[in-house]
RODO-2510 file (C-alpha; in nm, 4 decimals, decimal comma):
residues 400
     n   res          X          Y          Z
     1     m     0,0000     0,0000     0,0000
     2     a     0,1376     0,3397    -0,0991
     3     r     0,0812     0,6699     0,0766
     4     i    -0,0253     0,9149    -0,1949
     5     i    -0,0365     1,2880    -0,1238
     6     i    -0,3026     1,4705    -0,3238
     7     v    -0,2698     1,8485    -0,3374
     8     g    -0,6113     2,0083    -0,3822
     9     g    -0,9469     1,9186    -0,2304
    10     g    -1,1729     2,0182    -0,5176
    11     i    -1,3697     1,7897    -0,7457
    12     g    -1,0651     1,6394    -0,9174
    13     g    -0,8672     1,5934    -0,5972
    14     l    -1,1488     1,4227    -0,4071
    15     a    -1,2378     1,2020    -0,7038
    16     t    -0,8732     1,0942    -0,7205
    17     a    -0,8592     1,0263    -0,3466
    18     l    -1,1639     0,8054    -0,3826
    19     a    -1,0170     0,6235    -0,6838
    20     v    -0,6760     0,5494    -0,5308
    21     a    -0,8159     0,4583    -0,1881
    22     r    -1,0377     0,1988    -0,3485
    23     r    -0,7221     0,0490    -0,5021
    24     g    -0,5891    -0,0108    -0,1533
    25     h    -0,3678     0,2965    -0,1161
    26     r    -0,3817     0,5617     0,1518
    27     a    -0,4725     0,9085     0,0211
    28     v    -0,3819     1,2263     0,2086
    29     v    -0,5667     1,5265     0,0632
    30     l    -0,4176     1,8710     0,1314
    31     e    -0,6613     2,1586     0,0852
    32     r    -0,5470     2,5209     0,0901
    33     a    -0,8747     2,6591     0,2331
    34     d    -0,9719     2,6340     0,5981
    35     r    -1,2425     2,3819     0,5158
    36     f    -1,3397     2,1469     0,2373
    37     a    -1,6046     2,3329     0,0402
    38     e    -1,6772     2,4325    -0,3185
    39     i    -1,7679     2,7742    -0,4508
    40     g    -1,9437     2,8517    -0,7766
    41     a    -2,2783     2,7595    -0,9204
    42     g    -2,3680     2,5243    -1,2026
    43     i    -2,1758     2,2444    -1,3707
    44     q    -2,2819     2,0670    -1,6869
    45     l    -2,2093     1,6946    -1,6916
    46     a    -2,2171     1,5183    -2,0269
    47     p    -2,2476     1,1372    -2,0385
    48     n    -1,8696     1,0936    -2,0184
    49     g    -1,8656     1,2709    -1,6819
    50     l    -2,1508     1,0603    -1,5492
    51     h    -1,9754     0,7482    -1,6739
    52     a    -1,6702     0,8433    -1,4679
    53     l    -1,8936     0,8988    -1,1651
    54     d    -2,0494     0,5563    -1,2234
    55     l    -1,7017     0,4025    -1,2022
    56     l    -1,6460     0,5935    -0,8778
    57     g    -1,9744     0,4558    -0,7424
    58     l    -2,1451     0,7967    -0,7337
    59     g    -2,3442     0,8053    -1,0568
    60     d    -2,6797     0,7348    -0,8952
    61     t    -2,6115     0,9811    -0,6134
    62     v    -2,5393     1,2637    -0,8564
    63     r    -2,8319     1,1756    -1,0829
    64     g    -3,0556     1,2055    -0,7757
    65     t    -2,9831     1,5783    -0,7396
    66     a    -2,9131     1,6648    -1,1032
    67     v    -3,1536     1,8117    -1,3563
    68     r    -3,1749     1,6200    -1,6844
    69     m    -3,1536     1,8339    -1,9912
    70     a    -3,3636     1,7677    -2,3011
    71     e    -3,1714     1,9969    -2,5365
    72     l    -2,8772     2,2265    -2,5878
    73     r    -3,0668     2,5244    -2,7275
    74     f    -2,8826     2,7654    -2,9592
    75     m    -3,0393     3,1092    -3,0055
    76     d    -2,9403     3,4042    -3,2194
    77     g    -2,9192     3,6487    -2,9318
    78     v    -2,9638     3,9559    -3,1489
    79     s    -3,2778     3,8543    -3,3373
    80     g    -3,4083     3,6165    -3,0715
    81     a    -3,4510     3,3412    -3,3339
    82     h    -3,4098     2,9781    -3,2385
    83     v    -3,1264     2,8507    -3,4616
    84     t    -3,1089     2,4846    -3,3616
    85     s    -3,1162     2,2441    -3,0703
    86     l    -2,8998     1,9433    -3,0003
    87     p    -3,1534     1,6927    -2,8631
    88     l    -3,0526     1,5093    -2,5455
    89     t    -3,3429     1,2686    -2,5143
    90     e    -3,3826     0,8984    -2,5918
    91     r    -3,1607     0,8649    -2,9001
    92     y    -2,8818     1,0668    -2,7385
    93     r    -2,9028     0,8705    -2,4118
    94     e    -2,9051     0,5375    -2,5918
    95     r    -2,6036     0,6314    -2,8020
    96     f    -2,3923     0,7717    -2,5209
    97     g    -2,5136     0,5589    -2,2317
    98     n    -2,6152     0,8413    -1,9975
    99     p    -2,8197     1,1600    -1,9864
   100     y    -2,6810     1,5116    -2,0038
   101     v    -2,7381     1,6801    -1,6666
   102     v    -2,6665     1,9982    -1,4758
   103     v    -2,5852     2,0094    -1,1061
   104     h    -2,4838     2,2647    -0,8512
   105     r    -2,1074     2,2526    -0,8063
   106     a    -2,1470     2,2220    -0,4286
   107     e    -2,3772     1,9202    -0,4690
   108     l    -2,1178     1,7317    -0,6716
   109     h    -1,8388     1,8282    -0,4333
   110     t    -2,0448     1,7171    -0,1323
   111     a    -2,1151     1,3786    -0,2907
   112     l    -1,7415     1,3228    -0,3412
   113     l    -1,6583     1,4483     0,0076
   114     d    -1,9156     1,2207     0,1694
   115     a    -1,7789     0,9232    -0,0242
   116     c    -1,4254     0,9990     0,0966
   117     r    -1,5562     1,0084     0,4548
   118     a    -1,7560     0,6860     0,4219
   119     p    -1,6896     0,4201     0,6903
   120     e    -1,5620     0,1666     0,4381
   121     l    -1,2703     0,4007     0,3588
   122     s    -1,1923     0,4797     0,7206
   123     g    -0,8183     0,5183     0,7610
   124     r    -0,7631     0,5224     0,3855
   125     v    -0,8526     0,8870     0,3123
   126     e    -0,7134     1,1647     0,5315
   127     l    -0,8529     1,5130     0,4688
   128     r    -0,6354     1,8033     0,5844
   129     s    -0,7551     2,1615     0,5389
   130     g    -0,5534     2,4790     0,5871
   131     c    -0,2565     2,3260     0,4047
   132     a    -0,1300     2,5623     0,1351
   133     a     0,1256     2,3868    -0,0841
   134     q     0,4272     2,5849    -0,2044
   135     g     0,5949     2,3118    -0,4078
   136     y     0,7462     1,9682    -0,3786
   137     e     1,0768     1,7884    -0,3314
   138     q     1,1922     1,4334    -0,3932
   139     d     1,4682     1,2234    -0,2405
   140     a     1,5395     0,8620    -0,1535
   141     a     1,2839     0,8762     0,1273
   142     g     0,9939     0,9707    -0,0990
   143     a     0,8078     1,2673    -0,2432
   144     h     0,7430     1,5639    -0,0178
   145     v     0,4883     1,8467    -0,0452
   146     v     0,6299     2,1665     0,1036
   147     l     0,3645     2,3729     0,2820
   148     a     0,3580     2,7490     0,3299
   149     g     0,4707     2,7236     0,6922
   150     g     0,7666     2,5053     0,6046
   151     e     0,6142     2,1699     0,6993
   152     r     0,6860     1,8819     0,4623
   153     v     0,4197     1,6163     0,4059
   154     t     0,5827     1,2977     0,2855
   155     g     0,4426     1,0143     0,0798
   156     d     0,5363     0,7632    -0,1848
   157     a     0,3915     0,9897    -0,4561
   158     v     0,2329     1,3314    -0,5078
   159     i    -0,0643     1,4165    -0,7289
   160     g    -0,1045     1,7851    -0,8073
   161     a    -0,4774     1,8572    -0,8361
   162     d    -0,4480     2,2154    -0,7158
   163     g    -0,6060     2,3982    -1,0057
   164     i    -0,4967     2,6457    -1,2680
   165     h    -0,2630     2,8283    -1,0263
   166     s    -0,1094     2,4984    -0,9183
   167     a     0,2023     2,5203    -0,7017
   168     i     0,2884     2,1670    -0,8100
   169     r     0,2695     2,2628    -1,1790
   170     r     0,4790     2,5733    -1,1130
   171     r     0,7598     2,3484    -0,9871
   172     l     0,7044     2,0703    -1,2425
   173     v     0,6350     2,2631    -1,5642
   174     g     0,7439     2,6168    -1,4817
   175     d     0,5312     2,7839    -1,7484
   176     g     0,4526     3,0997    -1,5548
   177     a     0,1173     3,2650    -1,5056
   178     p    -0,1976     3,1479    -1,6867
   179     r    -0,2932     3,3030    -2,0202
   180     i    -0,5486     3,5828    -1,9815
   181     s    -0,8202     3,5336    -2,2429
   182     g    -0,9508     3,8902    -2,2523
   183     i    -1,3004     3,7567    -2,1841
   184     t    -1,4965     3,8519    -1,8730
   185     v    -1,7741     3,6254    -1,7507
   186     y    -2,0489     3,7553    -1,5216
   187     r    -2,2369     3,5045    -1,3054
   188     a    -2,5550     3,5186    -1,0990
   189     v    -2,8177     3,2764    -0,9686
   190     i    -3,1873     3,3628    -0,9456
   191     p    -3,4890     3,1761    -0,8040
   192     m    -3,6785     3,0051    -1,0847
   193     e    -4,0074     3,1459    -0,9567
   194     r    -3,8911     3,4917    -1,0670
   195     v    -3,8325     3,3813    -1,4265
   196     p    -4,1150     3,4449    -1,6782
   197     a    -4,2704     3,1119    -1,7728
   198     a    -4,2018     3,1637    -2,1438
   199     l    -3,8282     3,2002    -2,0771
   200     r    -3,7656     2,9281    -1,8213
   201     h    -3,6584     2,6493    -2,0575
   202     q    -3,6315     2,4245    -1,7516
   203     s    -3,4957     2,1293    -1,9462
   204     a    -3,2493     2,3163    -2,1675
   205     v    -2,9061     2,4720    -2,1595
   206     t    -2,9703     2,7866    -2,3631
   207     w    -2,7122     2,9999    -2,5444
   208     w    -2,7893     3,3515    -2,6711
   209     t    -2,5106     3,4522    -2,9093
   210     g    -2,4089     3,8010    -3,0127
   211     p    -2,1197     3,9990    -3,1596
   212     g    -1,8368     3,9767    -2,9099
   213     c    -2,0571     3,8319    -2,6377
   214     h    -2,2948     3,5538    -2,5420
   215     f    -2,5237     3,4569    -2,2556
   216     v    -2,5922     3,1071    -2,1186
   217     h    -2,8483     2,9909    -1,8652
   218     y    -2,9749     2,6623    -1,7251
   219     p    -3,1548     2,5326    -1,4157
   220     i    -2,9698     2,4039    -1,1101
   221     a    -3,0526     2,2732    -0,7609
   222     g    -3,3332     2,0489    -0,8812
   223     g    -3,4746     2,3286    -1,0972
   224     r    -3,5254     2,5707    -0,8082
   225     y    -3,2773     2,8233    -0,9467
   226     l    -3,1590     2,9499    -1,2839
   227     n    -2,7836     2,9798    -1,3317
   228     l    -2,6838     3,2814    -1,5449
   229     a    -2,3452     3,3282    -1,7136
   230     a    -2,2818     3,6172    -1,9523
   231     s    -1,9497     3,6440    -2,1387
   232     s    -1,8040     3,9590    -2,2929
   233     d    -1,4963     3,9677    -2,5159
   234     n    -1,4000     4,3035    -2,3677
   235     g    -1,0224     4,2729    -2,3765
   236     e    -0,9730     4,2851    -1,9996
   237     s    -0,6029     4,2297    -1,9279
   238     r    -0,6158     4,1725    -1,5517
   239     a    -0,6745     3,8317    -1,3947
   240     l    -0,9740     3,9205    -1,1783
   241     a    -1,1833     3,6692    -0,9854
   242     s    -1,5171     3,6918    -0,8039
   243     v    -1,5379     4,0706    -0,8266
   244     p    -1,8837     4,2164    -0,7512
   245     v    -2,0282     4,4118    -1,0415
   246     d    -2,3350     4,6303    -1,0842
   247     s    -2,6223     4,4709    -1,2764
   248     g    -2,6412     4,7716    -1,5054
   249     a    -2,2801     4,7209    -1,6089
   250     v    -2,3573     4,3607    -1,7016
   251     r    -2,6493     4,4658    -1,9189
   252     d    -2,4311     4,7309    -2,0836
   253     e    -2,1749     4,4636    -2,1754
   254     m    -2,4571     4,2580    -2,3281
   255     a    -2,6134     4,5547    -2,5102
   256     a    -2,5944     4,3796    -2,8484
   257     l    -2,8380     4,1097    -2,7372
   258     g    -3,2109     4,1350    -2,7928
   259     s    -3,5071     4,1871    -2,5633
   260     d    -3,5653     3,8271    -2,4492
   261     a    -3,2070     3,7870    -2,3322
   262     h    -3,2260     4,1216    -2,1527
   263     r    -3,5468     4,0250    -1,9738
   264     l    -3,3469     3,7472    -1,8090
   265     l    -3,0343     3,9539    -1,7518
   266     a    -3,2459     4,2194    -1,5764
   267     l    -3,3467     3,9589    -1,3151
   268     g    -2,9882     3,8952    -1,2091
   269     e    -2,8679     4,0316    -0,8761
   270     d    -2,5418     4,0061    -0,6867
   271     w    -2,3461     3,9599    -1,0073
   272     k    -1,9807     3,8659    -0,9796
   273     s    -1,7207     3,8755    -1,2530
   274     w    -1,4219     3,6647    -1,3508
   275     v    -1,1662     3,7241    -1,6216
   276     l    -1,1201     3,3862    -1,7858
   277     v    -0,7769     3,2282    -1,7942
   278     d    -0,6376     2,9049    -1,9333
   279     r    -0,3060     2,7557    -2,0404
   280     d    -0,1584     2,6037    -2,3530
   281     p    -0,1432     2,2239    -2,3604
   282     v     0,1900     2,0798    -2,2466
   283     d     0,3489     1,7386    -2,2879
   284     t     0,5101     1,7256    -1,9433
   285     w     0,2726     1,6086    -1,6712
   286     t     0,5069     1,3920    -1,4644
   287     d     0,8291     1,4167    -1,2687
   288     d     0,9169     1,0715    -1,1380
   289     r     0,6799     1,0266    -0,8394
   290     v     0,4855     1,3491    -0,9052
   291     v     0,2006     1,3900    -1,1545
   292     l    -0,0560     1,6553    -1,2488
   293     l    -0,4332     1,6117    -1,2761
   294     g    -0,7396     1,8167    -1,3689
   295     d    -0,6963     2,1921    -1,4075
   296     a    -0,3372     2,1649    -1,2868
   297     a    -0,2627     1,9525    -1,5947
   298     h    -0,5009     2,0888    -1,8582
   299     p    -0,6870     2,4064    -1,7540
   300     m    -0,9476     2,5043    -2,0092
   301     l    -1,2081     2,7713    -2,0696
   302     h    -1,5543     2,6546    -1,9734
   303     y    -1,7047     2,6868    -2,3222
   304     a    -1,6871     2,3157    -2,4021
   305     a    -1,8537     2,2397    -2,0643
   306     q    -1,5929     1,9685    -2,0051
   307     g    -1,3701     2,0936    -1,7236
   308     a    -1,5277     1,8878    -1,4455
   309     c    -1,5816     1,5918    -1,6776
   310     q    -1,2143     1,5839    -1,7728
   311     g    -1,1041     1,5991    -1,4095
   312     l    -1,3323     1,3065    -1,3308
   313     e    -1,1989     1,1145    -1,6300
   314     d    -0,8436     1,1794    -1,5092
   315     a    -0,9316     1,0378    -1,1682
   316     v    -1,0783     0,7120    -1,2947
   317     v    -0,7990     0,6557    -1,5480
   318     l    -0,5317     0,7166    -1,2858
   319     g    -0,7203     0,5072    -1,0312
   320     g    -0,7338     0,2210    -1,2763
   321     l    -0,3561     0,2287    -1,3233
   322     v    -0,2290     0,2474    -0,9659
   323     d    -0,3111    -0,1090    -0,8651
   324     c     0,0604    -0,1621    -0,8100
   325     a     0,3449    -0,1378    -0,5633
   326     a     0,4747     0,2047    -0,4642
   327     d     0,7946     0,1716    -0,6663
   328     e     0,5918     0,1162    -0,9834
   329     l     0,3950     0,4416    -0,9507
   330     p     0,6280     0,6583    -1,1665
   331     q     0,5792     0,4248    -1,4639
   332     r     0,2039     0,4170    -1,4074
   333     f     0,1971     0,7958    -1,3917
   334     e     0,3696     0,8106    -1,7294
   335     k     0,1145     0,5710    -1,8729
   336     y    -0,1738     0,7804    -1,7349
   337     a    -0,0288     1,0990    -1,8863
   338     a     0,0202     0,9280    -2,2218
   339     q    -0,3447     0,8206    -2,2223
   340     r    -0,4824     1,1607    -2,1250
   341     r    -0,2668     1,4267    -2,2953
   342     e    -0,4051     1,4185    -2,6490
   343     r    -0,7721     1,4110    -2,5520
   344     t    -0,7492     1,6905    -2,2964
   345     a    -0,5349     1,9075    -2,5251
   346     r    -0,7941     1,8750    -2,7997
   347     i    -1,0676     1,9927    -2,5626
   348     q    -0,8532     2,2791    -2,4307
   349     l    -0,8086     2,4113    -2,7831
   350     l    -1,1725     2,3511    -2,8783
   351     a    -1,2912     2,5497    -2,5770
   352     r    -1,0605     2,8360    -2,6721
   353     e    -1,1639     2,8356    -3,0381
   354     s    -1,5364     2,8066    -2,9626
   355     t    -1,5596     3,1766    -2,8838
   356     r    -1,5437     3,2347    -3,2601
   357     l    -1,8694     3,0419    -3,2826
   358     w    -2,0425     3,2174    -2,9928
   359     h    -1,9136     3,5689    -3,0677
   360     a    -1,9459     3,5886    -3,4459
   361     a    -2,0842     3,9072    -3,5997
   362     g    -2,2441     4,0133    -3,9269
   363     s    -2,2043     3,7785    -4,2221
   364     a    -2,0041     3,5314    -4,0102
   365     a    -2,2971     3,5009    -3,7687
   366     t    -2,5408     3,4588    -4,0585
   367     a    -2,3267     3,1808    -4,2081
   368     r    -2,2951     3,0138    -3,8684
   369     d    -2,6702     3,0137    -3,8126
   370     a    -2,7334     2,8738    -4,1603
   371     a    -2,4798     2,5945    -4,1133
   372     l    -2,6090     2,4961    -3,7697
   373     s    -2,9755     2,5046    -3,8688
   374     a    -2,9030     2,2713    -4,1622
   375     m    -2,7574     1,9990    -3,9384
   376     t    -2,9735     1,6987    -3,8491
   377     p    -2,9944     1,5661    -3,4918
   378     d    -2,7694     1,2746    -3,5878
   379     e    -2,5128     1,5123    -3,7359
   380     l    -2,5178     1,7206    -3,4181
   381     h    -2,4672     1,4032    -3,2142
   382     d    -2,1799     1,3013    -3,4404
   383     y    -2,0148     1,6375    -3,3770
   384     v    -1,9984     1,5849    -2,9978
   385     a    -1,9544     1,2058    -2,9991
   386     w    -1,5783     1,2091    -2,9401
   387     m    -1,6347     1,4092    -2,6199
   388     h    -1,9682     1,2893    -2,4851
   389     g    -1,9333     0,9291    -2,5922
   390     a    -1,6006     0,8619    -2,4211
   391     r    -1,6019     0,5776    -2,1701
   392     v    -1,2497     0,6145    -2,0354
   393     g    -1,1411     0,4048    -1,7423
   394     d    -1,3778     0,1228    -1,8365
   395     p    -1,1984    -0,1812    -1,9785
   396     n    -1,5230    -0,2884    -2,1440
   397     g    -1,6108     0,0556    -2,2736
   398     e    -1,5178     0,2451    -2,5832
   399     q    -1,4341     0,5977    -2,6866
   400     r    -1,6268     0,7052    -2,9923
***
């Protein structure tokens, strides 16, 4: 049995702790914050993410709190016209083996946290909060996480799951600060009862596209709330996070959108803004007994709605490879990275490039709408099959 130190107690870190503990190892999870909790609002989970949760034993738990979506609804945000919908009902579920759902981020995090604290894993998962990692060291005695106060936490291996600003990545890759996208996203959550019935779309993820901006909304928390996210390609050059912003300023940024979108935007209160950041894909994820996972390995913009799904996939793939002695872990880490690099890099770049689709203007927007509206449901399913149809970590599954 190896002692594996996992840096980061978010979704990816907890999923990994669960995966390696069930392989017989001891997982020690180091979380920077004073308690294990998750901030943020909604997460979209495509079938590949639910498949990973099934392998972790949490699929049914998450489905119990999730809202099933019937369509991904694409609107021309300027004219208000419905361009197309990617149907998510029977044919989609049969093809990809799971529904497409949305959940509150805290609900998913709580499910993972509860599983790590379950009696059957007693003594196998240790959760330590208030542990801010500064880097790592390795020697003959093992791999050591160096904490802010100087303490060293020693194990047989270290998994860096500490997000886009990862201290483990900084030491392992050394690629500096994240890339600032120049896009600001504004987020708010409103009670569903305040939403006009004609605009609720309670079984849809809805995009309103416009020149240099777009607006997405979908239900969360069992349909009790509507999650709002408005993106503006405003060229912001500072890496800002969770900054309160006046509702009027949000509407001004979305001025190009039409009346229906603005009826929803006007309902938002307590808006907060983030300037989106990501990183370029890299080939180096491992350093002997140290490996990266989730946003520490492949941070991506949220426009492909795959960030959480890819972290969960990482966890089940890595968990499936560490059924080995401690001295074999470096080779298994290399194998995990080789399996995951190409797929995650492709999604990173897709998420970055997708803003051209959402933010098109003029004749480019007209051509986009014409091309999308001409696609059949099967063609739309074919387009997302390589992402949504993946069944990684399952020896009997397949990746379409």
